[in-house]
C-alpha positions in Angstrom: -21.7 -41.2 -53.7 -19.8 -40.6 -50.5 -17.9 -37.9 -52.3 -20.9 -35.7 -52.5 -21.6 -36.1 -48.8 -25.0 -34.8 -47.6 -25.3 -32.6 -50.8 -25.8 -35.6 -53.0 -26.5 -35.1 -56.6 -28.1 -31.7 -55.9 -24.6 -30.3 -56.3 -24.7 -31.0 -60.1 -28.1 -29.3 -60.8 -26.6 -25.8 -61.7 -24.2 -27.5 -64.1 -26.9 -29.6 -65.7 -29.1 -26.5 -66.0 -26.4 -24.6 -67.8 -25.6 -27.4 -70.2 -29.3 -27.9 -71.0 -29.9 -24.2 -71.5 -27.0 -23.8 -73.9 -28.0 -26.8 -75.9 -31.5 -25.4 -76.5 -30.0 -22.4 -78.2 -28.4 -24.5 -80.9 -31.6 -25.9 -82.3 -31.0 -26.7 -86.0 -32.9 -24.5 -88.4 -33.5 -25.3 -92.0 -31.0 -23.4 -94.1 -32.4 -20.9 -96.7 -32.8 -22.2 -100.2 -29.5 -22.2 -102.1 -29.4 -19.7 -105.0 -30.1 -21.3 -108.3 -30.4 -20.5 -112.0 -33.9 -20.6 -113.3 -34.7 -20.7 -117.0 -38.1 -20.0 -118.3 -38.6 -21.7 -121.7 -40.8 -20.1 -124.3 -42.3 -22.5 -126.8 -44.2 -21.7 -130.0 -46.2 -18.5 -130.2 -45.3 -17.0 -126.8 -46.2 -20.0 -124.7 -43.9 -20.2 -121.6 -43.5 -23.3 -119.5 -45.3 -22.3 -116.3 -48.1 -20.0 -115.4 -46.1 -18.3 -112.6 -42.3 -18.7 -112.5 -41.5 -19.7 -108.9 -38.1 -18.2 -107.7 -36.3 -17.3 -104.5 -34.5 -14.1 -103.7 -30.9 -14.4 -105.0 -31.8 -16.8 -107.8 -30.7 -16.0 -111.3 -33.5 -15.9 -113.9 -33.4 -15.8 -117.6 -35.7 -16.6 -120.6 -34.9 -18.8 -123.5 -36.9 -19.5 -126.7 -37.1 -22.8 -128.6 -39.3 -21.5 -131.4 -36.6 -19.5 -133.2 -38.1 -16.1 -132.4 -36.5 -13.2 -130.4 -38.4 -11.9 -127.4 -38.1 -9.2 -124.8 -39.5 -9.4 -121.3 -41.3 -6.3 -119.9 -42.4 -6.0 -116.3 -45.6 -3.9 -116.0 -45.6 -2.0 -112.7 -42.8 -3.5 -110.5 -39.9 -5.7 -111.2 -38.3 -8.3 -108.9 -35.1 -8.3 -111.0 -31.8 -6.4 -110.9 -28.9 -6.3 -113.3 -25.6 -4.9 -111.9 -27.6 -3.5 -108.9 -30.2 -1.6 -111.0 -33.9 -2.6 -111.3 -34.5 -4.4 -114.6 -37.9 -3.7 -116.0 -37.0 -4.9 -119.5 -34.7 -7.8 -120.5 -33.7 -9.4 -123.7 -34.0 -13.1 -124.4 -31.1 -14.9 -122.8 -30.1 -12.0 -120.5 -29.7 -13.2 -116.9 -30.9 -11.1 -114.0 -30.7 -11.4 -110.2 -34.0 -12.0 -108.3 -33.9 -9.3 -105.6 -37.6 -8.7 -105.0 -38.5 -5.2 -104.1 -39.2 -3.3 -100.8 -42.9 -4.2 -100.9 -42.2 -7.9 -101.2 -39.3 -8.0 -98.7 -41.2 -6.0 -96.0 -44.7 -7.4 -96.5 -44.0 -10.8 -98.1 -46.7 -12.5 -95.9 -49.4 -11.2 -98.3 -49.9 -13.3 -101.4 -50.0 -10.3 -103.8 -46.9 -8.6 -102.6 -44.5 -11.0 -104.2 -46.2 -11.6 -107.5 -44.7 -9.6 -110.4 -46.6 -9.4 -113.7 -44.8 -9.2 -117.0 -45.5 -9.7 -120.7 -43.4 -11.0 -123.5 -42.9 -9.0 -126.7 -42.3 -11.2 -129.8 -40.0 -9.9 -132.5 -41.3 -8.1 -135.6 -41.8 -10.3 -138.7 -42.3 -9.3 -142.3 -42.8 -5.6 -141.6 -45.3 -6.2 -138.8 -44.6 -4.6 -135.4 -43.5 -6.6 -132.4 -46.4 -8.4 -130.8 -47.1 -8.4 -127.1 -47.9 -11.8 -125.5 -49.3 -12.1 -122.1 -47.9 -14.3 -119.3 -48.9 -14.2 -115.7 -45.5 -13.4 -114.1 -42.9 -14.2 -111.5 -43.7 -15.4 -108.0 -40.8 -14.6 -105.6 -40.4 -16.4 -102.2 -38.6 -13.9 -99.8 
C-alpha cells in the first residue's frame, strides 16, 4: 500500500467506474425466437389442429391435410404471409409461405387484435358440388 502513498485506493476509482460502466452495457438479452417451420394439420371435414395458429415473424407456415381432400387457404381482410416478397392472400395445400406480419401488426403489435389474421379453408369440390368454405379462426403472429 505504500506504493499509492497518500492517495491510497482512491487512485483506482476512475478505473473501477469505467470497468463497471462498460460491463453494464453488456447485459445479456434473450435472443429472438429462431425461425421455424409450422405446419397446420387439417383432419376430417375441415377441422384444423388449433384454434389460432401461433407463429413468429420469419417462421415458415404451411397447411397439410390428412383426410385425403384438397384445400385452399383464403385470408379475409389482411394476410400475415408472403411468397417471394409478395402478400399471399390465397395458398394451396402444402404451399409454404413466410410469416411477415403486416404494417399494422409490426407498428402496433402491442394491441391484441393487430396481429390476429382471420382466414377460411375451402374444401375441394366433390361429385359436382362446388368447393365448400370451412371456417377457422386464423393465425396469431408474435412480432
